N, C-alpha and C positions, 0 to 999 in steps of 0.2 A: 686167352679168350675169356676166361672167367673174370679177369680183372677189367677187361673192356666192358663186359656186360654190367659189372658192378658200378663202373663209372657212369655208364649211360643211365642206369637205374637211379642212381643218386642225383644225376643231373635232372632227370625227369621229375623226380620228387621235389627238388628245389624249385624247378620251374613252376610246378603245380602250386607250391606254397606261395610263390611270388604272385602268381595269377590271382589266388584267393585274397592275398593282402591288397593287391591293386583294386579288386572289386570292392573290398571292405572300405578301402581308403576313398574310392570314388563315391560310395554310398554316404560315408561320413561327410565328404566334401559337399555333396548335394544337400544333405540335411542342414549343414551349417550355412550354406548359401541361401536356402529357403528361409531359415530363421533370420538371417541378416536382412533378406528382402522384406520379410514381414515387419521387422522393426523399422526398416527404412520407410516403408509405406505408411506405417503408423506415425512416424515423425513427420512425414510430408503432409499427412491429413491434419495433424495438430498444427503445423505451421500455417496451413491454409485457414484453419479455423481462427487462429490468432490474428492473421492478416485481415480477417473479415470483421474485426471489432475495433472500435475507437477506444483506445486505452488511455487512461490517465496515469495509473501506477505502472512502474517498471518492476515486473515480477519475474523471478527466475523459476521457470516451470521444470527445469531439469533437462538433461540431454542437450544442452546448448541452446535451448529455446527460452528467450527472454522477451517479454512483452514490450513493444515499442511505445512506452508511456511518455507523456509530456513531462511528468513529474520525476525529478531525480530522487526516487523514494529511498534508495540506500543511503544517500547523503543526508536526507531529511531525518532518517532514523537515528543517525548519530547525534543530531542536534536535539532530538527529543529526550535523550537519556532515559529511555524506558528501562524499568528494572530488569536486570539480566535474568533473574530467577522469579518466575511467576507460578511456581509449582503449587497446585491446589487453589489458585486464585480464580475469581470470576472477573471477566473483562467485558466491558461494553464499548463498542466502537461506533460513534455517532458520525454519520456522514462517511460511511465506509467506502463508497464508490467501488473500486475493483478489489478491495479487501486486503491490500498489502499488509497493513498494520494488524489486522485481525489474524492473518496467517502467521505473522511474526510473533504475536502473543502466544499462539499455539505452539510454535517452535520453542518458546521459553517456558513451556510447561503449564500454561493456564489450563485449568480443568474445564471451565465453561466460558465460551466466547460467543457473544451475540453481536453480529454486524447489523447495523441499521442504516437506512437511507430512505429518502423520499424524493427529493428534487431530481437526482440522477436516475434512480431506479424507476421512477414513474414516467421517465421519458421527457422531462421538461428541460433538459440540457442536451449538449451534443454527445454525452455519454449514455450508458445504459447499464442494465444489470447483467448483461451477457458476459462481460469480463469477469465479474465475481463468480458467476456460476461455472464458467469454464475453468478458472483457476482452482476453485474448490474441487472440481471433478478430477483434474489432472494431479493435483497435490494430494488427493485422497484425504482431504481435510474434514474435520468434524465441526467446523465453525457453523453455528446456526445463523439464520437471517430473518429479518423482519422489516417490512416496509412500514416505516413510521417517521413522522415529522417530529423534530425536537420539541415543538410546541405542544405536542400531545403526550409527552413523556411524564411519567409519575411512578411512584412505587407500586401503584395499583395496576398500571398498564404494562410495566416492565419488570418490577422488582428492584432490588438494590445490588450494586456490583462493587467489588473491592477496588477495581481500577476502571476509570472511565477515560476514553480517548476522545477528545473533542478538537479535531484537527482541521484547520482551514474552513471552518463553517461560520464562526461568529460574525464576520463582516458581511456575510450574505443574508443576514437576518434583519427584518424590519424592527423586531422588538428584542434586541440583544440581552437586556437585563432580565426580562421574563424568561428568556431561553436559558440563561445561566442559573436562574432559580430552579428551573425544571431539571437541569443537569445536576445541580447540587442535591436535589431530592433523591436522585437515583445513585448517588455516589456514597459508597460506604466508607471509603478511606481516602483514596487519592484520585485527583484529576490531573490529566496532562492536557493543557490547552495550547494550541498553536494557531496564530492568527496574524492577519495583516494589521498594521498600526499606522496612524497618520499623526500629524501635528506634534512630532516628538520634540520640537523646540520649545513647546509650551510645558512649563513645569507643573502646573495644576491640572487636575483631571479635565479632559476635553475630548471631543469626538468630531470627526468630519462626517458630514452627511452628503451622500451622492444621490441626487434626485434622478439622474438619468444614467449615463454610462461614462461618468467623468473618470472613473478608475480604470485606465487602460482599456477603455471601450467595453467594459463588462457591465451589462445592464443588470446583472444579478447581485451586484454589490450595493449595500445600503449604508452601513455605518462602519467607520474605522476609528475606534477610540485610540487615544495615545496611551503609553505605558502606565502613567499614574491612574488613568481611568480604568484600565484593565484590572489593576490591582484593587482599586476601590470597588469595582463591580463584583469581583470575585468575593470580597469580604462581605459586601452587602448581600450577596446571594446565599451566604452561610458558611463560607470557608474560613477557618480560623487562622491558618498559616498559608502564606502565599510567597512564592519565591520565583524570581525571574531566572531562567536557566540559560537562555540564549537570545541574542538579537543580532541582526546583520551588522558586521563591522563597518566602519566608516568607508574603507576603500571599496567595499561592495556597493554601498549606497551612492558613492560618487560615480562609480562606473555605470550603475543603473540610471542615475539622473542624467548623465551625459548621453546615454543611448536614447532615452525618452525625449530629451531636448532635440537631438539631431533628427529624430523622426517626427518632431512637432506634436508628440502625444501629450506632453506636459511641460511646464516650466521647470528649469533646473532646480530652483529653490523648493518648489512643491515636492518634487520627486526626492530631493535630498532629505526631506523631513518625513519620509515614509520608510517603513521597514517591516520585517516579520519577526515575531517574538515567540518564545516558548515559556510558558509558566507551569510550575507544579503547584498544586494547591491541595491542602489536606483538611479534612473535617475535624 
């Protein structure tokens, strides 16, 4: 009789322990479920905010959220050959748009980064400043920003920076040489220039002028120098050493020319003599 009571007592104790464990497990389950739900809702809100913006840059915001930019920013980054270690350096990003390259400089250790723009951030194009502001918020970035046109830049208005990024801007300017002189004045050491070029079959410095929207229907494009002109302009602006780092290979230019010819956007020969280049220049 005593043995039966002991068995029943132990069984009740075990059952009581199991009930308590189940309650604790259920509580933990609900807590984890609520945490997951909160993170899921936060991700959904972020995705909706991203979808509401016209993006140019492709930026990884984390947690699988990548901005749907028109620009293959990660591929372009490789062609720029930006220094891998920018620890302690100051960086100026001219024409920052959504800020991909500013944030990349921050990842590489730059101490001070200033992103500037005017044409996009002032609402004169299909883009806006919303992308930059959202990306900076989500990434927890310390990149500073300033609405300023390159034609207004000087050591007095901006200061001088160790590295200046001048990417995809030059051919959109009415006065490219004056712009390069301004850029040189705020460059303390190195400039990375990326731009569209034309007339690459001409060996002497030359530039194509687009009065209207001759360049792929883009009315914001004005001048496209050829590579010799880019080098000469950089030296004229005050850079002592200039080196071409990248240009589109022939197969790329042939494919682009065929595509534009088939769409009746440009002649095959004209498009074949156009490219994009990257130059590094030092003071």
